[in-house]
N, C-alpha and C positions, 0 to 999 in steps of 0.2 A: 876761318876754319872751313875746310872744304868737306865735300861729301865723304871722302875716304876717312878723314879724321873722325867724323861722327859715327861712322860704321864701326871703327875700332873701339871707340869709347863704349858703344852699346854692347859689343861682344864681351868686353872686359867686365862690365856690370853684370851681365848674365852669368859669367863664370863665377863671379864672387857669390852671387845669389845661389847658384847651384851648389857651391861648396858649403855655404851656410846651411842649406837644407839637408845636405848629406851629413853634416856634423850633428845637426839636431836629431835626425833619424838614428844616427849611430848612438847618440847619448841615450835616446829612449830605449833602444835595443839593449844597451848595456845595463840600464836600470832593470829592465824586465828579466834579463839573464841573471842578474845578481839576486833579484827577488826569488827567482826560481831555485837558485842554489840554497837560499835560506829555507825555503819551504821543504826542499828535499832533505836538508839537514835536520829539520824538526820532525821528519817522519821516518819510521823504521823501514828498512829495506824489506820488500815483500816476498822475495823468492822462497826463502827457507820457511817462512811462516805459512805460506800457501801450501807448501809441500807437506808440512806436518798436519795441517787440517784435513788432509786426505785420509788420515788414519783415525780409527775410533779406538782410543786407548782408555776410555773412561771406565768408571766403576761398573762391574757386572758384565763387561764385554769379553772377559777371558773365559776359558773353558771351565774354570773352577775358581772364580773370583771370590775371595772371602768377604764376609760381611764386615763393614767398617763400623757399624752401629746396630742398634736393635730395631731400626725402622723397617717397615714392610719392604719386600723385595720389589725392585723396579719391574715394570711390566715387560721390558725387553730382556730381562736376564734369562738367558737360555738355561744356564745351570740350575737356577732356582725352579724354573718350570720343570726341568727333568726330575729334580728331587720330589716335587709335589706329585708328579705323575707316577713316579716310581712307588711312592707310598700308596697311591690310589690302587695301583696294580697289586701291590702286596696285600692290601686290605681285601681286595676282591678275590684273592687266591689263598686266603689264610687257612681255609679248610683242607687244602691240599698240601702235600709235602713241599718243603722249601725249594726243591728242584723244579717244581712247576712254576714258582715265582721267578726263578732264575731264567728259565726258558722263555717265559712271557716277557721279561725285561730285555733279554737279548733280542727277541723278535721286534719289540717296539723300538728299541734303539736302532736297529737296522732299518726298519720300515719308515720311521718318522723322526729319528733322533730323539725319541721320547718326548716329542712335542705334539700336543693334541691339535693336529693340523685341520683346517677347514676344507682343504682340497688336496689334490695329489694327482697321480697318474689316472687318466680317464675319470671315473667318478669316485675314486678311492678317497676316504677321509679318515681322520682320527689317528689314534696311537698305533694301531695295527694296519692302517691303510686298507680297511675292509670296504667292500663295495655294496651300496644299496641294490644295485642291479643284479648282484649275485646272492641275494637273499640273506645278507648279513644284518638286515634291519634298515630302518630309515636313517637318513643322514643325521638327524637329531639324536637318535638312539645310539648310533655308532660313535658320536662325539661325546657320549657319556662314558667316562673311563671304566666305571663299574660294569656297564652293559657290554662294552667292547671286550673287556678282559674275560667276562663270563663266556662270551661267544668264542673267544680264542681257546678257552680251557675246555668248555663242554660242548662246543658246536652250536650252530644256530640253523634251524630249518633242515635243509638237506646237507649243510656244510658240516664236516666233521671237526672235532676239536682235539685238543691235546690228549685228553683221556681216551680218545678213540684210537690213538696210535699204539699198535702192539708194542709192549715192553718199553713204553716211553720212559719209565723210571731208570732204565739201564742203558738205553741208547744214548749216543752222543747228543748233547742238547741241540746242536745245529741241525742234526738230522730230523729231530722231532719238530723243530720250528718249520723246516722245509716241508714236512709231511702235512702240516696244516696250511701253510701259506701257498705252496706250489710256486715258488719264485723262479724267475729265469736265472737267478744267480744264487743257487743254494749254498755255495761255498762261503758267502759273506756273513752268515749268521754266527758261525763259530768264532770269527774274529772279534766279536763283541763281548765275549765272556769276561775277559780281564777288566775291561772298562766298566761293565755292569757290576761285577763283584765289588769294585772300589766304590762305585756309587751307592750300592746297597749298604756297604759298611758305613758310609757317611750318613745315610738316611736311617740307620739303625734297623735295617731289615735283616731278619734271621733267615739265611738261605739253607741252613742245615736242620731246620725243624722237621719233625716227623709228619705232622698233619693228622687230622681226624678222618679225612676222606682220601683214601689212597687212589681213588679213580680206577676206571676200568682199564684193563690191559688188552682187551680184545679190539680188533679192528672194526671200523665202521665203514660206511659207504663213502666213496670219494666225493670231494667237493664238486659242485656244479660250476664253479668258477674259481678265479684266483684273486688273492688280495693284492697282488702286485705282479710286476713283470713288464717287459717292454712291449709297446704297442706294435704288432706286426704291420708290415707295409704291404698293401695290396693283397689282402687275405693270407699273408704269411703268418706262421705261428713259430716264433723264434725260440720258444721254450723247448727244452729237450728233457727226456726222462726215461725211465724204464717202465716196462709194461707191468700191469698188475693182473689180478684175477678176481672174478666175482661171478655170481650166478646170473649171467646175461642172457640165458636162454639160447634158442637156436634160430637160424635164419635160412630160408630156402628160396630157390628160384623156380621151384617146381620139379627140378631134376636133381640138383645137388643140395645137400643140407650141411650147414656149418655151425659149429658150436661157438658161441660168442662169450667173451669174458668181460663185457662192459659192466660197469656198476649199475646201470639201468637197463631194464628190459626194453624191447622195442616199443611195447605198449606204453610203458611209463615214460620213455623218451619222447614219444609223440605227444603225450599229454603235457609233459613239461614244456616242450617247445611251443605248443599252442598257448599255454598259460603265460609264457613270457614274450608273447608277440602282440602286435597291435597296441591297444590302449595300455596293456600291462608292460610293454617294453620300456626300458629306460635307455638313455643315450650311452654310448661307449663302445659300439661295435663297428665303427667305421673301418672298412677294409680288414675285418677280422673274421672272415667266413670260416676258416679252418678252426680257429679257436672256438667259435660258436658251436660248430657241429660236434666238436669234442666235448664241450660243456653239455650239450643236449644229452649225450650218452653218459654223463656223470664224471668225465675225466677233467682233471685240472689243466692238462695240456695234451696236445696231439703227439708231440715229439718229432714232428716233421716241420720243415721250414716253410714250404709253400704248398698251397692247396693242390695244384696240379701234380706236385711230386707225391702227394699222398696216394694218388691213383697208381703210381708206379711201385710204391712199397707194398701195396696189397698183392698177395699171391696171384699169379696169372689166371688160375682157375676161378678166381672170384671176380675178375674183371669182365664186364659185359659191354664190349666196345659197340657204341652206336645204338644199343638196344633201348627202345623207348617204352618198355613195359616193366619198369622197376616195381618191386613189391613195396608196400608201405614201410617206411623206416630206412629205405636204402639211401646211400649217399650218391648224389648226382654231380657230375663234373663238366666244366666248360673251359675251353680255351678262349680267353678274352683278348688275346693279342698282347697281353702283358706277361711278365715273367711268372707271376703267381697263379694266374687262372682263377677259377671260382669253384666253390663247392657248396652244396645245400642238402638239406634233408627232405626226402620225399614223404609227404604226409598221406598220400592216397588221394583218390578222386581228382587226379590231375593237378594237385597243388603241392607247392614246396614252401618251406619256411626258411627265410634267409635274411641277412643284413643288407642294408643300403638299397633295397629294391624299391621302396616307396619314399623313404626318408634316410638321408645319410646318417649312419650311426645307430639306427634303430632296427628292430626285428619286425618283420611283417610276413603275412601269408599271401602268396600270389600264385597265379597259374604257372605250371612248370615250363611253359614256353616263353615266359616273360624275359628270361635272360637272353635268349636268342633274338627275340623281336625288338627289345629295347636297348640291349647292349651290343647287338650285332655279333654275339659270341658264337663259337662253334661248339656244338654239343659233342662231348667225348664218349660218355657212357656212364655206367653206374657200378657200384660195388656194394656188398653187404656193409653194415656199419662195423667195420673191422679196423681196430687201431693198434697195430703191432708195436708201436713205440710210445704209446700214451702212458700217462701216469697221473 
């Protein structure tokens, strides 16, 4: 046997060994594949099951899921919370006619879906989304349904209530709700009436009762803030409304004198602004300078979108372009390089009260030149505290 024969024998042996190894590997793979099929056959397919678990269709998740037994309601049942809160509002308003309860329920349904919420827009909380920073009470007080309802009905502090709205018993319910709340979307309250009436019927609430306290039908002073509404951007005030009238006194620049119709006089407005600044200020005023100055003078909203635009809606004879000697109570304006600009109330003695000057979102008193020095803004001028589109 020569060398070539030995080489061929070796190659054939290697080929046989290779085929044997491949057969063994193939057998192992086949077994594993078969076991995999068995396992898959024993398990349910997952696609449809996973899709169905993306929905919450359990008890109490519907808008009006019925009780299946007499057990206590689940914590997460929205409808049961609404029933509980509706009854609390009805109890707190029982001395007034049923129409007051209807309006309160419509308001709470729109503001919070009749859920006693721990938070909301800015610092708004509770059923009516009232704000601690706007003198509606402390956060804990506002989250008490009886307290919050009483505030809505009778007012709280400088905030007017339902009974302060002239002819509230004959006005459309949505209009009365808006008069108290000062919402950026007043048209939404009326759409809640049918829903609320059905809920009241289910809860056993009599909306047609006469009541023992008819409430006042005379108007009160306007709210110093709002319970709801969109947060304006860069000192914008996106809420709109119509002007009102009140004994706001007069304002003079030493030459001309103007009659004001603000709910607060200049003296009272300055006192209010100082009281709500510094340590007494609460958060919620970030980029809301126009809304703040309107609140200072007792309005719910300015009715103008941007601070710098308010300067333009004031009559020309009231504008004092570039003048740096404003009387106390005047509104001062700056071009900040942004669309909205800035506005503040002049307190006298070279001081202004404004938002965001020391702390974002808070109200503080600073020197009148602070805006120019620290924000590199351009001073535009001042006007009397005149709000032709406020409400």
